[in-house]
C-alpha positions as CSV (number, residue, x, y, z in Angstrom):
1,X,-166.8,-19.8,135.4
2,X,-169.6,-22.0,134.9
3,X,-171.5,-22.6,138.2
4,X,-171.6,-25.7,140.0
5,X,-172.4,-27.1,143.2
6,X,-168.8,-28.3,144.4
7,X,-169.4,-25.7,147.3
8,X,-168.5,-25.6,150.8
9,X,-171.1,-24.0,153.3
10,X,-169.9,-21.9,156.6
11,X,-172.3,-20.7,158.9
12,X,-173.3,-20.1,162.8
13,X,-177.1,-21.1,162.7
14,X,-177.8,-17.3,162.2
15,X,-176.2,-16.7,158.6
16,X,-174.6,-19.3,156.3
17,X,-172.7,-18.9,152.9
18,X,-171.3,-21.1,150.0
19,X,-167.7,-20.7,149.1
20,X,-166.7,-22.3,145.8
21,X,-163.2,-24.0,145.1
22,X,-161.6,-20.8,144.1
23,X,-162.6,-19.3,147.8
24,X,-165.4,-17.1,146.5
25,X,-168.5,-16.4,148.3
26,X,-171.0,-17.2,145.7
27,X,-174.4,-17.5,147.7
28,X,-175.5,-16.0,150.9
29,X,-178.6,-14.4,151.9
30,X,-179.4,-12.1,154.8
31,X,-181.1,-10.9,157.2
32,X,-182.2,-14.8,157.1
33,X,-181.7,-17.9,155.1
34,X,-184.8,-17.3,153.0
35,X,-183.9,-13.3,152.2
36,X,-182.2,-11.2,149.6
37,X,-179.2,-12.8,148.6
38,X,-176.3,-10.7,149.8
39,X,-173.8,-13.1,147.4
40,X,-175.8,-14.1,144.3
41,X,-173.3,-15.5,142.0
42,X,-174.3,-18.7,141.9
43,X,-177.7,-17.5,140.2
44,X,-175.9,-15.1,137.8
45,X,-174.5,-16.9,134.9
46,X,-170.8,-17.8,134.2
47,X,-169.2,-14.1,134.8
48,X,-171.3,-12.0,137.0
49,X,-170.6,-8.3,137.4
50,X,-171.5,-8.5,141.3
51,X,-172.8,-11.0,144.1
52,X,-169.5,-12.5,145.4
53,X,-166.4,-12.3,147.2
54,X,-163.3,-13.2,145.9
55,X,-159.5,-13.3,146.6
56,X,-157.2,-13.7,143.9
57,X,-153.7,-14.7,143.8
58,X,-151.5,-13.4,141.5
59,X,-150.0,-16.3,138.9
60,X,-152.4,-19.1,141.0
61,X,-151.6,-22.7,139.8
62,X,-153.1,-24.6,142.5
63,X,-155.9,-24.5,145.1
64,X,-156.2,-26.5,148.1
65,X,-159.3,-26.6,150.2
66,X,-160.8,-28.4,153.2
67,X,-162.6,-27.6,156.5
68,X,-160.6,-27.5,159.8
69,X,-161.2,-30.9,161.7
70,X,-164.8,-31.1,163.0
71,X,-165.8,-27.7,162.3
72,X,-167.7,-25.4,159.3
73,X,-164.5,-23.6,159.3
74,X,-163.1,-23.6,155.8
75,X,-159.3,-23.2,155.0
76,X,-158.1,-22.5,151.3
77,X,-154.6,-22.6,150.5
78,X,-153.6,-20.8,147.1
79,X,-150.1,-21.3,145.4
80,X,-148.9,-19.4,142.4
81,X,-146.4,-20.6,139.7
82,X,-143.4,-18.9,141.8
83,X,-144.1,-20.7,145.0
84,X,-145.9,-17.9,146.6
85,X,-148.8,-19.3,148.7
86,X,-151.2,-17.7,150.9
87,X,-153.9,-19.1,153.2
88,X,-157.5,-18.1,153.5
89,X,-159.7,-18.9,156.6
90,X,-163.1,-18.2,156.3
91,X,-166.0,-18.8,159.2
92,X,-168.9,-17.4,160.7
93,X,-168.5,-16.7,164.4
94,X,-170.3,-18.7,167.2
95,X,-169.5,-19.3,170.5
96,X,-170.4,-18.6,174.1
97,X,-170.3,-14.9,175.0
98,X,-171.6,-13.0,178.0
99,X,-173.7,-16.2,179.1
100,X,-175.3,-16.9,175.8
101,X,-174.4,-18.0,172.1
102,X,-172.6,-15.2,170.1
103,X,-173.9,-16.1,166.5
104,X,-173.7,-12.4,164.6
105,X,-175.1,-11.6,160.9
106,X,-171.4,-11.7,160.2
107,X,-168.4,-13.7,158.1
108,X,-165.0,-13.6,159.4
109,X,-162.3,-13.8,156.6
110,X,-158.4,-13.9,157.7
111,X,-155.7,-14.0,154.9
112,X,-152.3,-15.0,155.9
113,X,-149.0,-15.1,153.6
114,X,-147.4,-18.6,153.7
115,X,-144.5,-18.5,151.7
116,X,-142.7,-16.3,149.0
117,X,-144.1,-12.9,148.4
118,X,-147.6,-13.3,147.2
119,X,-149.6,-10.4,145.4
120,X,-153.4,-10.5,145.8
121,X,-156.6,-8.8,144.9
122,X,-159.9,-8.6,146.9
123,X,-162.9,-8.2,145.2
124,X,-166.0,-7.7,147.6
125,X,-169.2,-6.8,145.7
126,X,-172.3,-7.8,147.5
127,X,-175.9,-7.6,145.4
128,X,-179.0,-5.7,146.3
129,X,-182.4,-5.9,145.0
130,X,-182.3,-9.9,144.2
131,X,-179.1,-9.5,142.4
132,X,-180.1,-6.6,140.3
133,X,-177.3,-4.4,140.9
134,X,-174.0,-3.8,143.1
135,X,-175.1,-2.8,146.5
136,X,-174.1,1.1,147.0
137,X,-171.1,1.7,149.1
138,X,-169.8,4.3,151.8
139,X,-166.4,4.1,153.5
140,X,-164.4,5.3,156.2
141,X,-160.9,4.7,157.6
142,X,-161.0,1.3,158.4
143,X,-164.6,0.1,157.2
144,X,-167.1,-0.1,154.1
145,X,-170.5,0.1,154.4
146,X,-172.6,-2.0,151.8
147,X,-176.2,-1.1,151.7
148,X,-177.9,-4.2,150.8
149,X,-181.5,-4.8,150.3
150,X,-183.2,-5.6,153.7
151,X,-179.6,-5.1,155.7
152,X,-176.6,-2.9,155.9
153,X,-173.5,-4.4,156.3
154,X,-170.1,-3.2,157.4
155,X,-166.9,-4.4,156.6
156,X,-164.4,-3.9,158.9
157,X,-160.7,-4.4,158.1
158,X,-156.8,-3.8,158.8
159,X,-156.3,-4.1,155.3
160,X,-155.9,-0.6,153.3
161,X,-159.5,0.4,152.5
162,X,-158.5,1.9,149.1
163,X,-157.0,-1.5,148.2
164,X,-160.4,-2.6,148.4
165,X,-162.4,0.1,147.0
166,X,-159.9,0.1,143.9
167,X,-159.6,-3.8,143.8
168,X,-155.9,-3.3,143.1
169,X,-153.4,-5.9,143.7
170,X,-150.7,-5.6,146.4
171,X,-148.4,-7.6,148.2
172,X,-149.4,-9.6,151.1
173,X,-146.7,-9.1,153.8
174,X,-148.8,-9.7,156.9
175,X,-152.0,-11.2,158.0
176,X,-154.9,-9.2,156.7
177,X,-158.4,-9.5,158.8
178,X,-161.9,-9.0,157.4
179,X,-165.2,-8.7,159.4
180,X,-168.1,-8.3,157.2
181,X,-171.2,-8.0,159.5
182,X,-173.8,-5.7,161.3
183,X,-173.3,-2.1,160.6
184,X,-171.9,-1.0,163.9
185,X,-168.5,-0.1,165.2
186,X,-166.0,-3.1,165.9
187,X,-165.3,-2.8,169.7
188,X,-161.7,-4.2,169.6
189,X,-158.9,-4.5,167.3
190,X,-160.1,-6.4,164.1
191,X,-157.1,-8.6,163.9
192,X,-156.9,-10.1,167.4
193,X,-160.6,-9.9,167.9
194,X,-161.6,-11.9,164.6
195,X,-158.4,-14.3,165.9
196,X,-160.0,-14.7,169.0
197,X,-163.8,-15.6,167.5
198,X,-161.9,-18.2,165.4
199,X,-160.4,-20.0,168.2
200,X,-163.5,-19.8,170.1
201,X,-165.5,-21.0,167.0
202,X,-163.3,-24.0,166.0
203,X,-163.6,-25.2,170.0
204,X,-167.4,-24.5,170.2
205,X,-167.9,-27.1,167.0
206,X,-165.5,-29.5,168.2
207,X,-166.8,-29.6,171.5
208,X,-169.9,-30.1,169.8
209,X,-168.8,-33.0,167.9
210,X,-167.7,-34.6,171.1
211,X,-171.3,-35.1,172.3
212,X,-172.2,-37.0,169.1
213,X,-172.7,-40.6,169.4
214,X,-171.1,-42.0,166.1
215,X,-171.1,-45.1,164.5
216,X,-167.8,-47.0,164.1
217,X,-167.5,-46.7,160.3
218,X,-167.5,-43.7,158.4
219,X,-167.7,-41.3,161.2
220,X,-166.0,-38.3,159.1
221,X,-168.9,-38.6,156.8
222,X,-171.5,-38.8,159.5
223,X,-169.7,-35.9,161.4
224,X,-170.0,-33.5,158.3
225,X,-173.3,-34.4,157.4
226,X,-174.3,-33.8,161.1
227,X,-172.4,-30.3,161.1
228,X,-174.2,-29.4,158.0
229,X,-177.7,-30.2,159.1
230,X,-176.9,-28.2,162.1
231,X,-176.0,-25.3,159.9
232,X,-179.7,-25.5,158.2
233,X,-181.2,-24.7,161.5
234,X,-182.2,-21.4,162.3
235,X,-181.7,-21.4,165.9
236,X,-183.7,-18.2,166.8
237,X,-187.0,-19.9,166.2
238,X,-185.9,-23.6,165.8
239,X,-186.7,-24.1,162.2
240,X,-184.8,-26.3,159.8
241,X,-184.5,-25.5,156.2
242,X,-184.7,-28.1,153.4
243,X,-181.5,-26.5,151.4
244,X,-179.6,-23.4,151.6
245,X,-180.2,-22.3,148.1
246,X,-183.5,-21.7,145.4
247,X,-184.2,-22.6,141.9
248,X,-181.0,-25.2,141.6
249,X,-183.0,-27.2,138.6
250,X,-183.4,-31.0,139.3
251,X,-182.0,-31.6,135.7
252,X,-180.9,-29.5,133.0
253,X,-183.6,-27.3,131.7
254,X,-186.2,-28.9,133.8
255,X,-188.0,-26.0,135.0
256,X,-188.3,-28.2,138.4
257,X,-186.7,-25.0,140.0
258,X,-188.1,-24.5,143.9
259,X,-186.9,-22.2,146.5
260,X,-185.8,-24.7,149.5
261,X,-185.0,-22.0,152.0
262,X,-188.0,-22.9,154.3
263,X,-189.0,-25.3,156.9
264,X,-190.7,-28.4,155.5
265,X,-192.6,-30.4,158.1
266,X,-191.6,-33.5,156.4
267,X,-187.8,-32.7,156.0
268,X,-187.4,-31.5,159.4
269,X,-188.9,-34.6,160.6
270,X,-186.4,-36.6,158.9
271,X,-183.8,-34.4,160.4
272,X,-184.4,-34.5,163.5
273,X,-184.7,-38.2,163.7
274,X,-181.4,-38.4,162.1
275,X,-179.8,-36.5,164.7
276,X,-181.5,-38.0,167.5
277,X,-179.6,-41.5,166.6
278,X,-176.5,-39.6,167.0
279,X,-177.7,-38.0,170.3
280,X,-177.9,-34.5,168.9
281,X,-180.6,-33.3,171.6
282,X,-180.1,-29.6,171.2
283,X,-181.4,-29.2,167.7
284,X,-184.2,-31.4,168.5
285,X,-185.3,-29.7,171.7
286,X,-185.5,-26.5,169.5
287,X,-187.4,-28.0,166.9
288,X,-190.0,-29.1,169.2
289,X,-190.5,-25.9,170.2
290,X,-190.9,-24.5,166.9
291,X,-193.7,-27.3,166.2
292,X,-195.3,-26.5,169.5
293,X,-195.8,-22.8,168.4
294,X,-197.4,-24.2,164.6
295,X,-199.6,-26.3,166.8
296,X,-200.8,-23.6,169.4
297,X,-201.6,-21.6,165.9
298,X,-202.9,-24.3,163.8
299,X,-206.7,-23.2,162.8
300,X,-208.6,-26.3,163.8
301,X,-205.4,-28.3,164.0
302,X,-204.7,-27.6,160.4
303,X,-200.8,-28.2,159.2
304,X,-199.1,-26.6,156.4
305,X,-196.4,-28.6,154.4
306,X,-194.0,-25.9,154.8
307,X,-193.4,-22.6,156.9
308,X,-191.2,-19.8,157.0
309,X,-188.1,-19.9,159.6
310,X,-190.2,-17.1,161.7
311,X,-193.2,-19.2,161.7
312,X,-194.9,-17.6,158.9
313,X,-197.7,-19.2,157.2
314,X,-197.8,-17.3,153.9
315,X,-195.0,-17.8,151.6
316,X,-195.9,-16.2,148.3
317,X,-194.0,-17.8,145.3
318,X,-193.0,-15.5,142.5
319,X,-190.4,-15.6,139.9
320,X,-187.8,-12.9,139.6
321,X,-185.9,-11.9,136.5
322,X,-182.9,-10.0,138.0
323,X,-181.0,-13.0,138.1
324,X,-180.5,-15.6,135.1
325,X,-180.6,-18.7,137.3
326,X,-178.4,-21.3,137.8
327,X,-176.1,-21.8,134.6
328,X,-178.7,-19.7,133.0
329,X,-181.4,-21.9,133.7
330,X,-184.4,-20.6,134.8
331,X,-186.8,-19.6,136.2
332,X,-185.7,-18.4,139.5
333,X,-188.4,-18.2,142.3
334,X,-188.9,-16.4,145.4
335,X,-191.1,-18.6,147.8
336,X,-192.9,-21.8,147.6
337,X,-196.2,-22.6,146.7
338,X,-195.9,-25.6,148.6
339,X,-197.2,-23.7,151.3
340,X,-201.0,-23.5,149.9
341,X,-200.8,-27.6,149.2
342,X,-203.0,-30.2,151.1
343,X,-200.1,-32.8,152.0
344,X,-201.7,-34.8,154.8
345,X,-198.6,-36.7,155.8
346,X,-197.7,-33.8,157.9
347,X,-199.9,-34.5,160.8
348,X,-197.9,-37.8,161.5
349,X,-194.5,-35.5,160.7
350,X,-195.9,-33.1,163.5
351,X,-197.1,-35.9,165.9
352,X,-193.8,-38.2,165.9
353,X,-191.2,-35.7,166.9
354,X,-193.5,-34.1,169.4
355,X,-194.4,-37.5,171.4
356,X,-190.6,-38.1,171.8
357,X,-190.9,-35.0,174.4
358,X,-193.6,-37.2,176.8
359,X,-190.8,-39.9,177.1
360,X,-187.4,-38.4,176.8
361,X,-185.6,-37.3,180.4
362,X,-182.8,-35.4,178.7
363,X,-185.1,-32.5,177.6
364,X,-185.0,-29.4,179.6
365,X,-188.7,-29.2,178.6
366,X,-190.6,-32.2,178.9
367,X,-193.9,-32.9,177.5
368,X,-196.9,-32.1,179.5
369,X,-200.4,-33.3,179.4
370,X,-201.4,-29.7,178.2
371,X,-198.9,-30.4,175.0
372,X,-200.7,-34.0,174.8
373,X,-204.2,-32.6,174.9
374,X,-203.0,-29.8,172.3
375,X,-201.4,-32.5,169.9
376,X,-204.7,-34.3,169.9
377,X,-206.3,-31.7,167.4
378,X,-203.5,-32.6,165.0
379,X,-204.3,-36.0,165.5
380,X,-208.1,-35.4,164.9
381,X,-207.2,-34.1,161.6
382,X,-204.9,-36.8,160.8
383,X,-208.0,-39.1,161.2
384,X,-210.7,-37.3,159.3
385,X,-208.0,-36.6,156.1
386,X,-206.5,-40.0,156.1
387,X,-208.5,-41.0,153.2
388,X,-209.1,-37.9,151.6
389,X,-206.7,-36.7,148.1
390,X,-203.7,-34.5,148.6
391,X,-201.0,-33.5,146.6
392,X,-198.6,-36.2,148.3
393,X,-194.9,-35.7,149.5
394,X,-194.2,-35.2,146.2
395,X,-195.9,-32.1,146.1
396,X,-197.7,-32.7,142.8
397,X,-199.2,-29.4,141.6
398,X,-201.8,-30.8,139.1
399,X,-202.3,-34.5,140.8
400,X,-204.4,-35.2,143.7
401,X,-204.9,-38.6,144.9
402,X,-205.4,-40.5,148.3
403,X,-201.7,-41.3,148.7
404,X,-200.6,-44.2,150.8
405,X,-197.6,-42.5,152.2
406,X,-200.2,-39.8,153.6
407,X,-202.4,-42.2,154.9
408,X,-199.8,-44.3,156.9
409,X,-198.5,-41.2,158.2
410,X,-201.9,-40.3,159.4
411,X,-202.1,-43.9,160.9
412,X,-198.7,-43.3,162.7
413,X,-200.1,-40.1,164.0
414,X,-202.7,-42.1,165.7
415,X,-200.5,-45.0,166.6
416,X,-198.2,-43.0,168.2
417,X,-200.9,-40.8,170.4
418,X,-202.3,-44.1,171.4
419,X,-198.9,-45.1,172.8
420,X,-198.0,-41.6,174.4
421,X,-201.6,-41.6,175.9
422,X,-200.7,-45.2,177.7
423,X,-197.5,-44.3,178.7
424,X,-198.9,-41.2,180.6
425,X,-201.8,-43.0,182.3
426,X,-204.5,-41.8,179.9
427,X,-206.5,-44.9,179.6
428,X,-209.3,-44.0,177.7
429,X,-207.4,-41.5,175.1
430,X,-205.2,-44.5,174.6
431,X,-208.3,-46.6,173.6
432,X,-209.6,-44.0,171.3
433,X,-206.5,-43.3,169.5
434,X,-205.8,-47.2,169.4
435,X,-209.2,-47.5,167.6
436,X,-208.6,-44.9,165.0
437,X,-205.6,-46.3,164.1
438,X,-207.0,-49.6,163.5
439,X,-209.6,-48.1,161.1
440,X,-206.9,-46.3,159.2
441,X,-204.8,-49.3,159.3
442,X,-207.8,-51.2,157.8
443,X,-208.8,-48.7,155.2
444,X,-205.1,-48.8,153.8
445,X,-204.9,-52.8,153.6
446,X,-208.1,-52.3,151.5
447,X,-207.5,-49.5,149.3
448,X,-204.2,-49.5,148.4
449,X,-203.3,-53.4,148.4
450,X,-203.0,-55.1,145.1
451,X,-204.1,-58.8,145.6
452,X,-203.1,-59.8,142.1
453,X,-199.6,-58.8,142.6
454,X,-199.3,-59.1,146.4
455,X,-198.0,-55.4,146.9
456,X,-199.0,-52.0,147.9
457,X,-199.8,-49.1,145.5
458,X,-198.6,-45.7,145.9
459,X,-202.1,-44.4,146.1
460,X,-205.9,-45.7,146.7
461,X,-207.2,-47.7,143.7
462,X,-204.4,-47.4,141.4
463,X,-201.2,-49.4,140.8
464,X,-198.4,-46.8,140.3
465,X,-195.4,-47.1,142.4
466,X,-193.3,-44.4,144.3
467,X,-190.4,-45.0,146.8
468,X,-192.3,-43.5,149.6
469,X,-193.8,-47.4,150.0
470,X,-190.4,-48.3,151.5
471,X,-191.1,-46.5,154.6
472,X,-193.9,-48.5,155.4
473,X,-191.5,-50.5,157.4
474,X,-189.5,-47.6,158.7
475,X,-192.9,-46.1,160.3
476,X,-193.7,-49.6,161.8
477,X,-196.6,-50.3,159.6
478,X,-195.4,-53.4,158.2
479,X,-192.4,-55.9,159.2
480,X,-189.8,-55.7,156.8
481,X,-190.4,-59.3,156.2
482,X,-193.9,-59.2,155.5
483,X,-194.9,-60.8,152.2
484,X,-196.5,-57.7,151.2
485,X,-193.9,-55.5,151.9
486,X,-191.3,-58.0,150.3
487,X,-193.6,-57.9,147.3
488,X,-193.5,-53.9,147.2
489,X,-189.6,-53.7,147.7
490,X,-189.3,-56.2,144.9
491,X,-191.6,-54.0,142.4
492,X,-189.7,-50.9,143.3
493,X,-186.3,-52.6,142.7
494,X,-187.8,-53.5,139.3
495,X,-189.2,-50.4,138.0
496,X,-187.6,-47.7,140.2
497,X,-183.9,-48.8,140.3
498,X,-181.7,-47.3,137.3
499,X,-178.1,-48.7,137.9
500,X,-177.2,-48.3,141.5
501,X,-179.7,-45.2,142.1
502,X,-183.3,-45.0,142.6
503,X,-185.9,-42.5,141.1
504,X,-189.0,-41.3,143.4
505,X,-191.4,-42.5,140.7
506,X,-191.1,-42.7,136.9
507,X,-194.5,-41.7,135.5
508,X,-194.9,-38.3,134.1
509,X,-196.0,-35.5,136.5
510,X,-196.6,-32.0,136.1
511,X,-193.2,-31.3,134.4
512,X,-192.9,-34.5,132.6
513,X,-191.1,-37.7,133.3
514,X,-188.2,-37.1,135.9
515,X,-184.6,-37.9,134.7
516,X,-182.6,-37.6,137.7
517,X,-182.4,-40.0,140.6
518,X,-183.6,-38.6,144.1
519,X,-180.9,-39.3,146.5
520,X,-182.6,-39.7,149.7
521,X,-184.8,-42.4,148.2
522,X,-181.6,-44.3,147.1
523,X,-180.5,-44.1,150.7
524,X,-183.9,-45.4,151.6
525,X,-183.3,-48.4,149.0
526,X,-179.9,-49.2,150.7
527,X,-181.8,-49.1,154.2
528,X,-184.4,-51.5,152.6
529,X,-181.6,-53.7,151.3
530,X,-180.2,-54.0,154.9
531,X,-183.7,-54.7,156.1
532,X,-183.7,-57.7,153.8
533,X,-180.5,-59.0,154.7
534,X,-178.7,-57.7,151.9
535,X,-176.0,-56.0,153.4
536,X,-173.1,-56.2,151.0
537,X,-175.3,-55.0,148.2
538,X,-176.4,-52.1,150.9
539,X,-172.9,-51.2,151.4
540,X,-171.6,-51.2,147.5
541,X,-174.6,-49.1,147.0
542,X,-173.6,-46.6,149.9
543,X,-170.1,-46.6,149.3
544,X,-171.1,-45.5,145.5
545,X,-173.6,-42.7,147.1
546,X,-170.4,-41.3,149.3
547,X,-168.3,-41.2,145.9
548,X,-170.7,-38.7,144.8
549,X,-170.3,-36.3,147.3
550,X,-168.5,-32.7,146.9
551,X,-165.3,-31.9,148.2
552,X,-166.8,-30.7,151.2
553,X,-168.8,-34.5,151.7
554,X,-172.3,-33.0,150.9
555,X,-175.0,-34.1,148.4
556,X,-177.7,-32.1,146.6
557,X,-181.1,-33.6,145.9
558,X,-180.6,-35.3,142.5
559,X,-177.9,-37.1,140.7
560,X,-177.8,-37.5,136.9
561,X,-177.6,-41.2,135.5
562,X,-175.0,-40.3,132.7
563,X,-172.1,-37.9,133.8
564,X,-173.2,-38.5,137.9
565,X,-173.5,-34.8,138.2
566,X,-175.4,-33.2,141.1
567,X,-178.5,-31.2,140.4
568,X,-181.3,-29.8,143.0
569,X,-180.9,-27.4,145.7
570,X,-177.7,-27.6,148.0
571,X,-176.9,-28.6,150.6
572,X,-180.1,-30.8,150.8
573,X,-180.8,-32.0,154.2
574,X,-182.9,-35.5,153.0
575,X,-179.8,-36.4,151.4
576,X,-177.4,-35.5,154.4
577,X,-179.9,-37.5,156.6
578,X,-179.6,-40.4,154.2
579,X,-176.1,-40.3,155.1
580,X,-176.3,-40.6,158.7
581,X,-178.8,-43.2,158.8
582,X,-177.0,-45.6,156.3
583,X,-174.1,-45.3,158.2
584,X,-175.8,-46.0,161.6
585,X,-177.7,-48.9,160.2
586,X,-174.6,-50.4,158.2
587,X,-171.5,-49.7,160.7
588,X,-169.9,-52.5,162.4
589,X,-170.6,-52.5,165.9
590,X,-168.3,-51.0,168.3
591,X,-167.4,-54.5,169.9
592,X,-165.7,-54.9,166.7
593,X,-162.8,-52.4,167.4
594,X,-162.0,-54.2,170.5
């Protein structure tokens, strides 16, 4: 079976897993999202010996799979040729317990017969050693222990353990329950206990969705994107990862295989901004705590582009040979060298979400004067580095320029600090930061503007384009109808748009010329169409992008122009942000429903 990205994530903001259309767990890492894969089949070719959890129905001819409404709880129904059928419910428990949120490092699986006399086989084969081998096991009367690399899991079940150890096919005559979690005793009857956890988990997620402010149109797409963005949060620290996977290439045999299981300051900025549009203040507030910790520990205000979910600054990148890679396409990378890069846009992406705490009265922990002064050292760095070379937001590894987007983000940092200082009554600081913002603006308008074309370039002193120039309007640097931004938009549409999709850039980089469209940039283009009064075109492209989602309602990072296949890591938070932002912008008003 050739791996693909038509996968459904489940999770609880502590652990997550990707399940394929056949109901197999093919990817999950522990004890954190950036840990060793417990299920590694996604990265181990078409017929892996281990790294999965499958449930197979004898004589199966059909499979239907969907989420329980407004939850990340997955329901798979399998039907055999003789009419026998089974239902599989997969979830990660998340619900209130003992005055806190219970989110164990665990998955629950309930299998029920629906009709006929179904015969099934359960194969649970976790990985160890980064997919190098099957995890060793020991067993008891109603449990099996799996010795994975950094954590030992225990499967507690009311299914005969020998059925599982011998992987024998047996008749399913009643519901069977599986709790794959910490290596500790399960302190109640597993069947009723997991069933109760399921009910509470469904209630938690449906209650959370009720708190969201949704657009009138495309609500199902927005809800699914919002739930999945929340699954990409590591709640213990507030970190938000860019994706759940590593090393899915941006296009076949490209070598553009990166590990996205970390917290990019840029990606997380866009995530909390999108969810803030929906009123999801819980995720915002937790992430602000993560950022304040980074600011406190930053050396002289220096901010890295990416950190570990536990606030780690060192994320050494290495290549592992223990798995073949997605569809056999290596390399498989663990860690990300971007932690060593200089990307000056991060200073704006630290300041912009944190200044909200000085205004937002919903927050349990509003921003303080001390917070503002701590944040000023980040602003100092933004001002000092606004005209210095960096790797840019696309993280070039061998190309260093003064990137316009980075400079504009540095301007935004100073501009927002000035506004926050004014709001807090710090008049002298407001003057200082406003003066610095003016200096940066004048430098950008001088060095990045091309008078002969009337547009901006992607870097100082050069002529190349990239899609990030569309963000000058969103960041408040230029009005969408400013002739300079109109000319920039026209050039991007002419050179970077291929069919309905947008490329980040088209010039060759460290790995040659890009071959796939970047989904988030296509959503940026949709937003720009709206800002230019071209809503009919914007809606048409938005509907096209929605049609490219997986059956789970999600997108990866990239899209091929030929067969429209998804490539890049999955589910990609950037892309899900685009779904939310465009739905909010393009939806009819709620007054239209009256």
